[in-house]
N, C-alpha and C positions, 0 to 999 in steps of 0.2 A: 504493500500500500504506500509506504513512504517513498519507494522508488518511483511509483506511478505519479505521486504528488510532485516530486522533484522534477520529473520529466515534463509534467503539465505546466509547472511553474516556469521551466526553462522556455517552453514554447510561448507562453504569455509574455515573458520578458523580451524574448527575441522579437515578438510582434510589436511590442511597445517601442523597442529600439528602432525597428524599421520605420515606424510611423514618425518618430522623432527625426530620423535621418532623411526622410523623404522630402522632396522639394515642397516648399510651403504652397498651399492652395492659392491660386490667383497670381502666382509669380512664375514666369517662364523666361529662360535664357533664349532670346530670339536672334542673336547675332554676335559675331566676334570679328574684330578688326585689329590689324597690326600696322604700325608705321615703322619702317626700317630705321634702326639707329643711325645708319649712314646717310639718311635723307638730309637734304639741305633746305633751309628756309628761304624767305624772300627779303632778307635784310639787306642784301647787296654787299655784305662784308666779304672780304677776301683774306687769304692768309690763314694762319693757324694760331691757336691759343694752347699753351703748354703748361704742364704742371710745374710749379715753382721748384727749381733745383733739379728738374728732370727733363731736359730739353728733348728727350727721345719720346716722351709720352705726350702726344699732342692730338688735337682734333681740329677740324675746320672751324673758324669763327662763326660760320653760318650753319653749324649743325642744327638740324631741326629735331631737338630732343628736349627732355625735361618738361615738356608742355603738360604732362599729367599732374603737375603740382596742383593745378585746379582747372576746371572747365566750367563755362557758364553759357547757357543758351541766351541769345540776344532777342529771342521772341519772334523772329521773322525769318522766313526764307531758308530755314535749315542752317542758319549761320550761328556758329559758336565762337567764343573768344577764350583763349587759353593762355596761361602764364607760366613760363619756365621759372625756376627759382634762381639761386645765386650763380648758376653756371657749373662747369665741370670742376673736378678735383677739390670738392668741398670749399671752393672759393680761394684756394691757394694756387694762384696762377701767375705766370710770368708777366702777362699784360691783363688789364681789366676785362672781365666779361661784361658786355654791354647788355643791360636788361631790356627785355622786349616782350611784346604780346603778339599772338598770332590769331588771325581770323580764319576759321575753317568752315567748310561745308561738310556736314556729317549726315549720312542717310543710312537707314537700316532696311534690309529686305528680309523679312521673316521667312519667306519661302526658300531662300537660298542660305539663310542664317549668316548673312554677311553684313558687316558694317563697313561702308566706304567713306573715305575721308579725302578731301581736296583742299589743299592749302590755298587760301585766297590772297592773303597779304601778311606781312610782318612789319610791325611798327615799334621803333625804339621808344623807351620810356624816358621822358625828360622832365627836369625840374622847372621852377619858375623862370629861370634864366636861359632855358634851352639846353642846359648841360645834360648829358646822358647819365642816368643812374647806372651804377656798376655793382656787380656781385662780389668784387674782390674783398677778401676779409679785412685787409689792412685799411680799407677806405671807411670803415665804420667809425661813427662818432656818437657820443652819448646823447647829445641834444639833437632833436628832430628839427634841424635848421636847414636853410638853403645851401649851407656849406657842406652838409653831409650827403655825399653822393652814394653811399653804400645802401643797397636795397636788396632784400631777399624775399621776393614775392612768394607767398604760399597760398593765398586765397584770392579769388577774383569773383565779383558779382556785378551785374549790370544794374544801373540806376534807372529811374523813370524819366530822366531828363537828358538822355543821350550821352551819359557819362558812365564810367565804370569805377568800381572801388577795388583796391588792392590792400590786403593785409601783409605787413612785413613781419617776419619772424624775429628779427634780431633787436628790434626796439623794445617791445613791438610797436609798430606804427600803423595808422590807417590813413590811406591816401586816396584822393579822388582825381581821376584823369578824364580828359575829354577823349573823343573817339580817335583823335590823332596820336594819343599817348602823351599829351602835355599835361603836367600837373595843374590842377585848378584849386585844390583845397587840401589842407592837412587837418585831420580831425584830432581832437584831444583824446589821449588814452590816459587813464588814471596812473599817477606816478607809481602806485603799488605794483603795476605790471612791468615797469621798466627797470633795467639794471644800471647801477651807477658806474661800474668799472668793467667794461666789456673786454674780452680777450679771446683770441682764437683757441686757446688752450682751456678746456673746461676746468682743469685743476687750478690754473692761475686765476680763474674767475672766482674761486672761493675766497680769495683775499679781498677783503673790503666789501663784499657783496652779501648783504643779509636779507635782501628782498628783491622781487622782480622775477622774471622768467629764468628758467634753467638754460644753460648753454645748449643751443640748437633744439630747444623745446618750447618755442614761443607760440605765436598766434598762427597755428597751422591750418585752421579752417575758417571760412567766412561764409555767412548766410545773410540774406536780406529778406525782410518781410514782404509778402505779396504786394502791399501798397507802396513799397519802396521807402517807407518812413523810418525803419529801424535796421541797423546792422547788428549781427551777432557774431562776435569773434571768439573762437574757441582755442584755448591753450592746449598744446599737445600733452603736457604733464603739469604737475602741481607747481605753484609758485614757491620760491625759496622760503618765504616766511610762513608758508603753510606746512612746515615740517617735511619738506620735499625730500631731503637727503639725510642719510645717516650722518651724525656729527663728525666733522673733520674729513669727509670723503665725498666722492661724487656718486655714491651708490644710492639709487632711488629707493624710497621706502613708502611713498605716499600714493594712494589711489584716488585722491580727491583733487580734481582739476577744476578750472573755472570757465564759465561762459560769460562774456562781457556783452551786454546789450547797450547800444548807443542810439539815442534818439537823434536823427540827422537834422531835425529842425531846431532843437533846443540844446543839444549837446549833453543832456542829462544821461546818466548811466545807471544800470543795474547789474548785479552779478549773481550768478547761480552756480551751485555745485553740481558737478557731474562726476559720478563714481565709476572709475575704470574697473575693468575686469582684472587687470594685472598691469605691472610696470616692468617686469623683467623681460629679457630677450628683445629689448628695444621697443616694447609695447607702449602704445599711447594712442591718442586721437589724431587722425590725419585729415578729417573733413567733417563739415556740417552743411546741410542743405535744407532749406525751409520747405515744409509741407503746407503749413498755413502760418498764422501769426504766433502760434505757441507750440507747434509740433515740428520736429525736424528728423532728418536722417543723419546718423553719425557713424563714421567709420572708425573702428578700432582695429589695429593690425600689429603684427610683430614684424621683425626685420629678417624673416626667414623665407627662402625660396630655393627650389631646385635649380633656378637659373642664376643665382647669385654667384659671386666669385668664390665664396666658400659655401657650396651647396648644402642645404639642410632642409629637412621637412618642415613646411610651414605649419603653424599651430593655430593662428588666429588671423582671419581676414573676414571681419564681421561687420555687417551693417545693422545698426540698431535704430529703432523708432523711439524717439524721446519726446517728453512733454515738460515744458517749464511752467505750465499753469499750476499754481499751487506751490511752486518751489520757493524757498526762502531767499530773499535778497540778502546776500552775505557781504555786502559792501562794508569794509572796515572790520570784518570778523576774521580772526586767525583760525585756520582749519587744522584739525589733527591729521596725522598720517593715515589713520584707520577709521574706525567707526565714528560716525558723526554724533555730536552731543544731542540730547533731547531738545527738540524745538527747531532744529535745522533740517529742513526737508529738501533733499536733492531733486534734480530733474528725474522723472520716472523714465525707465528704459525697458523695452521689450525687443526681443529678437525679430528682425525683419528679413534679412537674407544672410545666410552663412555661405560665403563664396567657396568654402572648402567642402560644401555638400557634394557627396560622390556623384549625384545625378548630373552635376554641371561638368564634371570631368576636368576640373582645373587644378586639382591637388595632385594629379599624377606626375610621376617623375619622367617626363618626356619633353619634347620640344614645345608642347602646348601648355606646359605648367604655368601656373599663375606667377606673376611678377612679385618681386620682393616688396615694392612700395606701391600699394593701392592708395592713391591720395586724392582723387577727384571724383565728384558726383555732379551730375547735372540732369535736370529734366529736359526732355526733347519734345518736339511736337507729338501730339497723340497719334497713334496708329490709325489707319482707316477703319479698323473695327472698334474704335473707341477706347482701346486700352491705353493707359499712360505708358510713356517710354522713359526709362531711367538708364542713363549712361554712367558707367563706372570706368575710370581710366587710371593707368599707372604712370608713375614718374620713373623714367629709365636713367635719370641722373646724367643725361647726355652721353650715355655709353654707346659707342659705335657698334657693339656686338649684340646689345639687347634691344629688342623692339619696344616701342610704346604699345601697350595693350589697351583695347577698348572693348568693353562688354555692354551689350544692350539687353535690358530686361523689360519685358512687357508686364505691366501691372494691371490686373483685372480687378477693379475696385469692388465689383459686386461679388467676386468670389473670395475675397480676403476674409479671414476670420473676424477682423475688425476693419470696417471701411476706412479708407485712407483720408477722406475729406480734403483732398488736394485742392488748394486755391492757387491757380496759375498766377504768376506775377503779371501785373499790368504794365505793358511796355507799348506806348502809343505809336512809336515810329521805329523803323529799322535803324540799327547802329551801323550797318554796312549797306551801301547803295544796292538796291535790288537789281538794277540794270547791269552793274558790274558783276554780280553773282552769276547772272544768266550768261554774260559774255565769257567769263572765265570757265564756266562749266560747258561752254559750247552749245548753249540752248538758244 
């Protein structure tokens, strides 16, 4: 009898596991696309940029890579805008990497399961005086002033007035640009998020820094409310003053990071707690995308991939659905590394998509394996059958050997266990001229 009971229990548990592992209802992977790491952009730049101290390790200055740091739909004509981050070699280059954005046309064909991309234009990012922002580590300055040319774009979102916003990781800063890539506004970020004594070496940053973002763990994601009135910047990991690190070391110990909400009309801010699943293996938040004015999609990932220079099995490439309605405003509150005190309510989170779900086939150890850095999310135009289209994109760090990966997921709101309540962003006019799109696509 006991043997039959254990056998029956094993069958039940296996059935439960298969249900948990199955693709969530209402979500289908309908397309995959790749952009070769060796592709060139339309910046017009010539020559090469090399790793500092290693003149044999170089890439073309016009390498079309790193664009998966973030991706945003412009609301019209299948045109998206993408932002590479600080450039190759972790910003340690012989000459400065010139910051830029790319306009792309992206389309998905569910019948062929292909995502096609067409680069429309590349535009350099410039400050108030027309000087080009650079990703070079040594160009960083503490003050967000016109004299500071260092910029590490990690988030990008389109505004309702023909502009776009960029979140910088190393300030962190929030900047607004016109469609040509010229800076039009610097937004205030609370001093508690900024670091006093920056240094390319995380260990050196421990000297004299008691607050602000961790090294290379700043404002990694950016969202904008559907009405275009509020930006939501999300920190990759905990702030230093929130017991982020073990005393005297750079070892991360905190699961509590922050979301900064900025009212674009008044400049007033609010802060919410987001509790990470884990912080080891390079884990943290890499993206936030608005569903409506209080719900978002958030990416948590590790830094593991079969395609990395040191191949390892990935353990977390997860998209969560979160809600800040009812979350506590923790402005001025010091957070613990672990369990939150009574009275502090974090953003709620539920699993939305596990990219390592076996049905997707992305966790396999082969040429189609998922990339190390899943960093961008964007809604696209709805599919003809009415399903919402969600794009997921990787950052290849401008590697010539690794492609940028793009995944397209169809979201059937009616079939989801909990309706999505997606409110598309209101964008009255195209950010990129429709006539030029048709011309460049040969239509």
